[in-house]
VOGU-3710 file (C-alpha; in Angstrom, 3 decimals, decimal comma):
1> xxxxxxxxxx> 46,254/63,047/150,536  43,981/60,414/151,919  43,287/57,571/149,531  40,416/55,358/150,791  37,519/56,260/148,519  39,714/59,250/147,920  38,019/60,773/144,965  34,494/60,097/145,958  34,350/61,183/149,535  37,638/62,967/149,835
11> xxxxxxxxxx> 36,866/65,510/147,159  33,207/65,138/146,401  32,011/65,083/149,898  34,733/67,436/151,001  33,305/70,394/149,163  29,903/69,169/149,915  29,122/71,231/152,952  30,477/74,538/151,982  27,480/76,869/151,699  29,492/79,969/151,605
21> xxxxxxxxxx> 29,622/83,766/151,950  32,558/86,108/151,426  33,655/88,404/154,260  36,931/90,228/154,904  38,370/88,523/151,835  37,708/85,046/153,172  35,063/82,474/152,402  32,869/81,528/155,380  30,318/78,761/155,958  27,275/79,180/158,220
31> xxxxxxxxxx> 26,951/77,034/161,284  24,105/74,570/160,809  24,481/74,188/157,030  23,711/70,575/156,181  24,066/68,851/152,823  22,920/65,302/152,040  23,837/63,442/148,867  23,856/60,085/147,150  26,114/58,531/144,553  27,273/55,441/142,735
41> xxxxxxxxxx> 30,897/54,458/142,270  31,808/51,795/139,654  35,351/50,451/139,476  37,180/48,151/137,080  40,605/46,950/138,222  43,044/45,017/136,001  46,315/43,459/137,170  49,523/43,980/135,157  53,130/42,934/135,245  56,175/44,565/133,625
51> xxxxxxxxxx> 59,764/43,509/133,198  62,545/45,974/132,517  62,859/46,587/128,740  59,320/45,466/127,968  55,948/47,227/128,067  53,431/46,196/130,743  51,113/43,307/129,952  47,885/42,074/131,572  49,013/39,500/134,086  48,487/38,731/137,799
61> xxxxxxxxxx> 52,107/37,601/138,498  54,959/35,355/137,523  55,396/31,550/137,572  58,029/30,604/140,192  59,066/27,132/138,911  58,394/24,305/136,507  58,337/24,396/132,715  56,466/27,738/132,782  58,866/29,443/135,181  59,100/33,266/134,653
71> xxxxxxxxxx> 55,855/33,184/132,634  52,511/34,604/133,601  50,323/33,048/136,291  47,180/34,337/134,587  44,966/37,389/134,530  42,794/39,117/137,149  39,947/41,580/136,469  37,665/42,854/139,227  34,476/44,940/138,883  33,008/46,722/141,854
81> xxxxxxxxxx> 29,900/48,854/142,466  29,474/50,938/145,581  26,334/52,874/146,610  27,323/55,929/148,633  25,216/58,086/150,975  26,811/61,180/152,476  25,498/63,530/155,171  27,545/66,586/156,275  26,993/69,508/158,623  28,915/72,609/159,727
91> xxxxxxxxxx> 28,883/72,380/163,508  31,067/75,267/164,557  33,573/77,976/163,719  37,214/78,540/164,605  40,208/80,407/163,214  43,779/79,622/162,204  46,848/81,814/162,148  48,165/80,003/159,090  47,902/81,726/155,664  46,229/79,548/153,045
101> xxxxxxxxxx> 49,207/78,862/150,817  49,574/79,006/147,875  46,904/81,694/147,987  47,428/85,290/149,056  50,254/85,591/151,607  47,873/86,827/154,298  48,843/86,298/157,909  46,326/86,659/160,678  43,028/85,128/161,647  41,612/82,911/158,834
111> xxxxxxxxxx> 38,050/81,723/159,572  37,569/77,937/159,475  34,244/76,062/159,471  34,352/72,800/161,374  32,395/69,986/159,748  31,128/66,610/160,951  30,180/64,029/158,338  28,883/60,515/158,027  29,407/58,293/154,965  27,616/54,972/154,367
121> xxxxxxxxxx> 28,710/52,484/151,698  27,346/49,210/150,405  27,640/47,243/147,201  29,027/44,184/145,467  32,071/43,040/143,480  32,793/40,486/140,749  36,225/38,956/140,149  37,260/36,993/137,042  40,606/35,254/137,265  42,298/33,111/134,633
131> xxxxxxxxxx> 44,865/30,725/136,008  47,685/29,296/133,938  49,120/26,001/135,132  51,522/23,336/133,757  49,658/20,258/132,542  51,338/17,267/130,849  54,348/19,361/129,996  52,284/22,091/128,385  50,293/25,169/129,374  46,674/24,905/130,549
141> xxxxxxxxxx> 44,444/27,894/131,300  41,264/27,863/133,394  38,963/30,588/134,702  37,240/31,241/137,979  34,401/33,717/138,772  33,583/35,052/142,235  30,813/37,414/143,247  30,705/38,890/146,754  28,692/41,541/148,533  30,425/44,420/150,258
151> xxxxxxxxxx> 29,438/44,742/153,854  27,563/47,948/154,745  30,192/50,322/156,247  29,559/53,595/158,094  32,373/56,080/158,647  32,319/59,370/160,607  34,897/62,047/160,244  35,618/65,681/161,073  37,403/68,351/159,006  37,657/72,018/158,352
161> xxxxxxxxxx> 36,866/74,362/155,471  38,602/77,677/154,707  39,085/79,812/151,683  40,532/83,054/150,272  41,529/82,611/146,627  40,979/78,881/146,860  38,615/76,733/148,893  40,598/74,200/150,918  39,760/71,294/153,233  41,778/70,602/156,379
171> xxxxxxxxxx> 41,418/66,802/156,560  44,130/66,923/159,238  42,953/69,503/161,794  46,376/69,679/163,403  47,373/71,802/160,400  45,267/74,612/161,819  47,961/75,139/164,388  51,026/73,950/162,446  53,594/76,803/162,702  55,634/75,295/159,879
181> xxxxxxxxxx> 52,861/75,143/157,306  54,257/77,930/155,096  57,841/76,584/155,282  56,609/73,114/154,333  54,797/74,562/151,303  57,810/76,555/150,111  60,075/73,497/150,669  57,998/71,044/148,684  55,837/73,199/146,366  53,321/70,359/146,436
191> xxxxxxxxxx> 49,995/69,992/148,317  50,594/69,022/151,910  49,160/65,737/153,255  45,907/66,535/155,052  45,323/69,738/153,124  43,149/69,336/150,039  42,645/72,118/147,476  39,109/71,940/146,148  38,264/74,852/143,845  38,702/78,500/143,010
201> xxxxxxxxxx> 36,585/80,618/145,388  33,603/82,322/143,762  34,483/80,908/140,310  32,556/82,245/137,338  31,994/81,191/133,762  35,248/81,422/131,841  37,533/81,200/134,816  40,567/78,958/134,356  43,124/77,841/136,907  45,712/75,177/137,668
211> xxxxxxxxxx> 45,730/73,029/140,820  48,843/73,527/142,975  49,939/69,974/142,032  50,689/71,462/138,590  48,662/68,753/136,745  44,996/69,417/137,196  43,469/71,982/134,860  40,083/73,517/135,762  37,792/75,662/133,581  34,275/76,880/134,342
221> xxxxxxxxxx> 32,377/76,077/131,134  28,776/76,930/132,043  26,290/77,832/134,705  23,563/75,243/134,687  21,450/72,824/136,721  23,000/69,775/138,282  22,250/66,368/136,563  19,441/65,688/139,071  18,020/69,184/138,412  17,905/70,096/142,153
231> xxxxxxxxxx> 20,478/72,877/142,201  22,010/75,464/139,894  25,743/76,054/139,961  28,864/76,552/137,903  30,014/73,604/135,926  33,771/73,039/136,149  35,590/70,768/133,664  38,672/69,027/135,106  41,478/67,425/133,206  44,424/65,852/134,972
241> xxxxxxxxxx> 47,362/63,976/133,604  49,849/62,382/135,982  53,588/62,058/135,430  53,154/58,258/135,193  52,840/56,069/132,135  50,801/52,966/132,845  52,638/51,240/130,011  56,022/51,836/131,644  55,668/52,007/135,411  59,254/50,789/135,917
251> xxxxxxxxxx> 60,702/53,856/134,283  58,623/56,327/136,338  58,297/54,520/139,709  61,421/52,393/140,257  64,814/53,871/141,007  68,198/52,086/141,226  70,428/53,015/144,151  73,463/51,472/145,752  73,144/49,451/148,965  75,661/47,693/151,174
261> xxxxxxxxxx> 76,303/43,943/150,547  76,184/43,193/154,250  76,940/39,494/153,797  80,439/40,385/152,626  81,424/43,376/154,715  83,036/41,330/157,488  86,057/39,142/156,692  88,766/37,326/158,630  90,708/40,576/158,539  87,918/42,606/160,125
271> xxxxxxxxxx> 85,328/45,115/158,904  85,543/46,275/155,295  84,266/49,805/154,558  82,347/49,853/151,273  83,126/52,685/148,925  86,241/53,754/147,001  88,452/50,939/148,348  85,784/48,220/148,060  83,227/49,193/145,372  82,276/45,547/145,049
281> xxxxxxxxxx> 80,429/45,810/148,352  77,923/48,328/146,965  75,120/46,378/145,292  72,337/47,872/143,093  69,020/48,172/144,967  65,535/48,835/143,663  63,592/51,632/145,493  60,013/52,726/144,986  59,447/56,415/144,268  57,478/57,909/147,227
291> xxxxxxxxxx> 54,981/59,302/144,761  54,127/55,799/143,642  53,298/54,417/147,044  49,732/53,410/147,913  47,068/54,259/145,323  48,290/57,222/143,330  46,280/59,306/140,899  47,397/58,755/137,322  44,715/60,544/135,326  41,359/62,238/135,899
301> xxxxxxxxxx> 38,712/63,701/133,620  35,209/64,874/134,351  32,958/67,574/135,683  32,005/69,138/139,026  29,108/71,471/139,797  29,629/74,093/142,556  27,027/76,196/144,270  28,226/78,955/146,598  31,654/77,265/146,807  29,950/73,960/147,673
311> xxxxxxxxxx> 30,208/70,843/145,528  26,742/69,742/144,629  27,396/67,204/141,896  30,210/65,274/140,292  30,584/63,078/137,224  34,157/62,095/136,846  36,445/59,238/135,939  39,641/58,607/137,855  42,521/56,284/136,906  44,699/55,079/139,752
321> xxxxxxxxxx> 47,681/52,761/139,955  48,607/50,574/142,949  52,005/48,759/142,969  51,773/45,412/144,800  55,263/43,984/144,222  58,558/45,070/142,715  62,304/44,406/142,757  64,931/42,389/140,791  64,126/38,938/139,400  66,119/36,304/137,556
331> xxxxxxxxxx> 66,176/32,594/136,776  68,342/30,418/138,997  69,873/27,429/137,261  70,684/25,576/140,500  67,112/25,563/141,836  65,360/25,812/138,455  63,205/28,602/139,860  62,482/32,297/139,764  64,435/34,350/142,338  63,606/37,901/143,592
341> xxxxxxxxxx> 65,330/40,488/145,726  65,218/44,233/146,451  69,025/44,299/146,588  70,809/42,467/143,752  73,063/39,600/144,789  76,836/39,720/144,635  77,969/38,886/141,093  74,388/39,210/139,728  73,420/36,816/136,894  73,369/38,266/133,338
351> xxxxxxxxxx> 69,633/37,897/132,965  68,682/39,925/136,118  66,070/42,588/135,452  63,733/44,875/137,342  60,081/43,818/137,581  56,862/45,298/138,950  53,345/43,959/139,586  50,593/46,586/139,677  46,902/47,174/139,307  45,232/49,916/137,277
361> xxxxxxxxxx> 41,760/50,934/138,399  39,254/53,005/136,479  36,798/54,571/138,922  33,647/56,309/137,687  31,931/58,590/140,157  28,415/59,924/139,816  27,306/61,871/142,906  24,565/64,455/143,481  23,522/66,495/146,485  19,784/66,053/147,083
371> xxxxxxxxxx> 19,235/68,141/150,222  20,544/71,566/151,366  19,266/73,001/154,574  20,150/75,065/157,680  19,333/73,124/160,848  20,321/73,486/164,457  23,265/71,771/165,947  24,203/71,446/169,680  26,468/74,478/169,072  24,218/76,527/166,780
381> xx> 23,076/80,012/167,689  19,544/79,749/169,105
//
């Protein structure tokens, strides 16, 4: 799923424009429906390092040489606030032949509302960084502080809404015509990129369900006004726990495989084929689990308010992890420095261990719809 401002605009704004009715077993959205909203996103990001066998610790990296070699370079903590304005409108209707997996296995025309949206962001960020350096044979730590303003950014996008048992968003509209959609779902049993599952259609107080990712639990706990008291809807509590432990990212995100030691596969006698006859040519390599690439969701708690299958408010906290560096590292006696590699060297030194550098971000989202109206579009019925 898309990550840039993922949880704010990707989910919050995604459900935003779905003023919905139910017909022929499917959810539908009226052409011309427009929803405007505002929100604030606050983020705190902290850098960590971890070495195989140890728990993660707050650090921005490793010293590469000198008396402090292999030690921490310091710490980095960044705070960021973003003001968000969203404006979305249903501009037309189409249909897809694809069933909405993993909902009812219904084949045939599924109505899809096509949405155009604009999102505007602005804000500021603060960064505090401690720097550890070698000074007169010892360790000296200093601190820097930087404040910067985030340039105003405007993004436009188009997506689709559809729903039977679940309301979904087609962030990738090519999925409307993808003949292999069902096969992909059965093969992976995970949400497909570009297809976001938002909520249970027509949810009522007491309803409970599990997101197709198998981790997010939803329960409708009340029917009440949104925090800004502009709309009434069902209040859904969400709890999500990822399969990742931020204290031990190495165990969950790094895998050891065997790779060819290409530097030693050609000899005076010709090409050597690694494997049974020459196992020494297969070197341990560190690979990143695909589920840990980019910013991946580690944990989520909070509430959403839905009116007619449309998200009208959100107050949630998301915890994401971003891996910035990983591999093997060791101390090299000859150069008196730290060495790194994705594939271990031939005859690896005894102190070689896996390492990872990553950032944990806590993102708090408060967003409310403040306008809901039906207005004409260039394609609206007159």
